[in-house]
KEVEXFI-33539 format. One line per field, with one value per residue (C-alpha): chain; x, y, z; residue number from 0. Coordinates in nm, 2 decimals. Layout:
<nodes>
chain	c(A,...) .
x	c(X,...) .
y	c(Y,...) .
z	c(Z,...) .
n	c(NUM,...) .
</nodes>
This chain:
<nodes>
chain	c(A,A,A,A,A,A,A,A,A,A,A,A,A,A,A,A,A,A,A,A,A,A,A,A,A,A,A,A,A,A,A,A,A,A,A,A,A,A,A,A,A,A,A,A,A,A,A,A,A,A,A,A,A,A,A,A,A,A,A,A,A,A,A,A,A,A,A,A,A,A,A,A,A,A,A,A,A,A,A,A,A,A,A,A,A,A,A,A,A,A,A,A,A,A,A,A,A,A,A,A,A,A,A,A,A,A,A,A,A,A,A,A,A,A,A,A,A,A,A,A,A,A,A,A,A,A,A,A,A,A,A,A,A,A,A,A,A,A,A,A,A,A,A,A,A,A,A,A,A,A,A,A,A,A,A,A,A,A,A,A,A,A,A,A,A,A,A,A,A,A,A,A,A,A,A,A,A,A,A,A,A,A) .
x	c(-0.43,-0.20,-0.04,-0.17,-0.54,-0.79,-1.13,-1.38,-1.59,-1.92,-1.79,-1.85,-1.53,-1.66,-1.72,-1.40,-1.20,-1.37,-1.31,-0.95,-0.88,-1.06,-0.83,-0.55,-0.27,-0.28,-0.38,-0.75,-0.98,-1.31,-1.61,-1.95,-2.27,-2.48,-2.81,-2.77,-3.15,-3.21,-2.87,-2.97,-2.71,-2.92,-2.98,-3.12,-2.87,-2.90,-2.58,-2.45,-2.12,-2.07,-2.09,-1.95,-2.23,-2.43,-2.72,-2.84,-3.19,-3.22,-3.43,-3.55,-3.66,-3.63,-3.37,-3.16,-2.79,-2.54,-2.22,-1.90,-1.91,-2.20,-2.44,-2.21,-2.26,-2.62,-2.79,-2.60,-2.64,-2.87,-2.90,-3.04,-3.13,-2.86,-2.98,-2.83,-2.86,-3.07,-3.33,-3.27,-3.22,-3.12,-2.75,-2.49,-2.30,-1.94,-1.71,-1.34,-1.13,-0.80,-0.53,-0.23,0.10,0.00,-0.33,-0.56,-0.84,-0.76,-1.04,-1.39,-1.53,-1.88,-1.92,-2.24,-2.31,-2.65,-2.85,-3.02,-2.74,-2.42,-2.29,-2.05,-1.97,-1.84,-2.14,-1.97,-1.63,-1.48,-1.15,-1.10,-0.88,-0.90,-0.80,-0.83,-1.03,-1.06,-1.43,-1.51,-1.47,-1.77,-1.98,-2.07,-2.29,-2.45,-2.82,-2.99,-3.33,-3.28,-3.04,-2.69,-2.53,-2.16,-2.07,-1.91,-2.25,-2.55,-2.89,-3.08,-3.45,-3.66,-3.59,-3.81,-4.03,-4.38,-4.66,-4.81,-4.49,-4.48,-4.11,-3.87,-3.65,-3.92,-3.76,-3.82,-3.54,-3.49,-3.54,-3.22,-2.98,-2.62,-2.44,-2.16,-1.89,-1.69) .
y	c(-0.36,-0.65,-0.80,-1.14,-1.04,-1.25,-1.13,-1.40,-1.33,-1.15,-0.89,-0.53,-0.32,-0.08,-0.35,-0.53,-0.21,-0.12,-0.47,-0.47,-0.14,-0.23,-0.53,-0.58,-0.56,-0.94,-1.08,-1.13,-1.35,-1.18,-1.41,-1.29,-1.42,-1.60,-1.77,-2.14,-2.17,-1.90,-1.75,-1.42,-1.17,-0.92,-0.99,-0.86,-0.93,-1.00,-0.92,-0.93,-0.75,-0.84,-1.22,-1.20,-1.36,-1.29,-1.45,-1.35,-1.37,-1.37,-1.08,-1.29,-1.62,-1.58,-1.85,-1.81,-1.89,-1.82,-1.65,-1.85,-2.01,-1.79,-2.08,-2.20,-1.87,-1.78,-1.92,-1.66,-1.39,-1.09,-1.00,-0.69,-0.62,-0.42,-0.10,0.17,0.54,0.59,0.35,0.05,-0.29,-0.47,-0.53,-0.69,-0.90,-1.02,-1.17,-1.09,-1.36,-1.23,-1.49,-1.59,-1.67,-2.04,-1.95,-2.02,-1.78,-1.55,-1.29,-1.27,-0.94,-0.90,-0.61,-0.48,-0.25,-0.08,-0.16,0.18,0.43,0.22,0.30,0.04,-0.06,-0.33,-0.46,-0.74,-0.89,-1.16,-1.34,-1.70,-1.87,-2.24,-2.45,-2.59,-2.32,-2.41,-2.49,-2.13,-2.01,-2.23,-2.12,-1.79,-1.95,-2.23,-2.25,-2.35,-2.39,-2.56,-2.64,-2.78,-2.79,-2.81,-3.13,-2.91,-2.75,-2.90,-2.77,-2.57,-2.55,-2.47,-2.11,-2.06,-1.75,-1.77,-1.81,-1.48,-1.28,-1.02,-0.95,-1.22,-0.95,-0.88,-1.10,-1.13,-1.04,-1.06,-0.74,-0.53,-0.62,-0.69,-1.01,-1.16,-1.19,-1.50) .
z	c(0.72,0.67,0.35,0.44,0.48,0.29,0.19,0.07,-0.23,-0.16,0.10,-0.01,-0.04,0.22,0.48,0.40,0.43,0.76,0.91,0.80,0.96,1.28,1.34,1.59,1.33,1.28,0.94,0.91,0.70,0.62,0.55,0.43,0.59,0.33,0.41,0.33,0.27,0.01,-0.06,0.09,0.20,0.40,0.77,1.09,1.36,1.73,1.93,2.28,2.29,2.66,2.62,2.27,2.06,1.75,1.56,1.22,1.07,0.69,0.57,0.28,0.43,0.81,0.85,1.16,1.22,1.50,1.41,1.48,1.82,1.95,2.01,2.29,2.48,2.37,2.68,2.90,2.64,2.66,2.29,2.14,1.78,1.59,1.45,1.23,1.34,1.03,1.18,0.95,1.10,0.78,0.71,0.50,0.75,0.75,1.01,1.04,1.20,1.34,1.28,1.49,1.32,1.30,1.12,1.42,1.50,1.79,1.76,1.60,1.49,1.35,1.11,0.96,0.67,0.66,0.35,0.36,0.41,0.38,0.73,0.86,1.22,1.45,1.65,1.85,1.89,2.12,2.19,2.10,2.36,2.25,1.96,1.70,1.54,1.17,1.21,1.29,0.93,0.82,1.11,0.95,0.68,0.89,0.95,1.27,1.12,0.79,0.51,0.55,0.89,0.98,1.17,1.44,1.52,1.69,1.59,1.85,1.89,1.58,1.51,1.20,1.19,1.32,1.08,0.98,1.03,0.76,0.79,0.89,1.06,1.32,1.59,1.96,2.19,2.57,2.77,2.79,3.07,3.15,3.05,3.25,2.98,2.92) .
n	c(0,1,2,3,4,5,6,7,8,9,10,11,12,13,14,15,16,17,18,19,20,21,22,23,24,25,26,27,28,29,30,31,32,33,34,35,36,37,38,39,40,41,42,43,44,45,46,47,48,49,50,51,52,53,54,55,56,57,58,59,60,61,62,63,64,65,66,67,68,69,70,71,72,73,74,75,76,77,78,79,80,81,82,83,84,85,86,87,88,89,90,91,92,93,94,95,96,97,98,99,100,101,102,103,104,105,106,107,108,109,110,111,112,113,114,115,116,117,118,119,120,121,122,123,124,125,126,127,128,129,130,131,132,133,134,135,136,137,138,139,140,141,142,143,144,145,146,147,148,149,150,151,152,153,154,155,156,157,158,159,160,161,162,163,164,165,166,167,168,169,170,171,172,173,174,175,176,177,178,179,180,181) .
</nodes>
């Protein structure tokens, strides 16, 4: 943990503590994922820890959003649905941005806290080797299927849930395989 760490409102103490202790000894800013369509804070999450990419699906309304710069690498990603050892696939989601001395983002870490048993873990992380990076902070709460969009993001194809889906978190994923990394 670092004296300059920042935890935005809405991150549970357990997830904040875990993400702060999982860092690389740089200051971090921890931002909660919040659905911009319905304000939901529980998500199913697709991750590819090889490519370094994540997409979240709101458990309440099915709205989808990429995490940070994940959309740029999603085409090459081979995502799988995050799951807790207890069997649950619904999580509180937050992102820890590891900061350099100049305040730019150097590392993105996606942390999840299981809504069923409270278990916490890091499900994906990746290095950021470009600048400027200020736009990344707002890309945790940006929708790709509705609501407000950040000007730094372009909308992808319609990612709304299919009609008749009982649970928005039942989401199709590609077959398991190996990604190539960045």
